[in-house]
N, C-alpha and C positions, 0 to 999 in steps of 0.2 A: 570612633571621632578620630584618634590618633591616627590611623591608617589614611583615611580620608584628606587629612590633613597633610601626609606624605605624599601621596598620590598628587595632590594639588599641586603642593612643591617640585614633585619630579615633571609635571605638566608642564609647569610654568620655564624651569629650568630649560627643558626640549625647545618651546616655543623661544624662548632668549637667544638660544644657541643659533637656530635656523631663520629666525625672523630679520629682515634688514633693519638696518641702525632707521633710527628715527629722524635724524635729521637726511639721508638719504629719501626716505618716503615724503617729508616734508619739499625738498627740493623737485622730485618726480612731481608732487602734486601743484605745488607753483609752477613747473614748468607747462604743464596740462593746462593750467589757470592762464598762463600768458599766452599760449596758442591759441587757444577759446576765444578771449577777449579780442586778438590781433584778426581773429577770421572774421568774428563778429562786426567788429571795426572794418575793415576791408569789404566784407558783403555789403554793408549801409552806405559804403562809402560810393560804391561804384569802380567801374576801370578808372584807372588814372588818365591814360590816353584813351578818348573812345576810337581814335584815329587808327590805333597801334592794330597790328594782326599777329599772328605768331609766324614761327620760323618756315612755314612752307617755302618751297620750291616752284616758279613757275617755268613752264615749258621754254620760254626764252630766254632764259639766263645764259648769256656769254662763258661764264667760269665754271659751269658743271652743276652749278647748284651746291657748291659745298658751303658750311655753317662757317667758315671764317674766309668766303671769296667778296669783293669786292663790289659785284654786281656792277650796277650801271651810276657808277659817280663821277660825274663829271670833273674834266680835269685831271686825271691820272689816267691818262692815256701815256704809254712807255713807260710806267713804272712798272718795276717786275717782271720785263721782257726777256724771254729765253733767247737762245744764240737762234733758235731757228726762226724766230722773229726778228731778228735784226739788232737783237741788244745785246751783243756778244761783245769782248773787249777787244 
């Protein structure tokens, strides 16, 4: 009986040494719970703007279809013109 008690205490000390702290486990559990709830709420609510689409580029983009391009924004002609386009100093 004494040997089993020593063995159990040895196993407990190894588990305590290598196990993550309970606060970390609780934080990770809370994080997973928050993400699960937000995913469920987002799925039930649906898209915020039904007409909104991804950032796909169309073949007619003037600026080469870069993610930071201005596309076809009205009233922005001439802004950021290069020297080749007549915007030199």
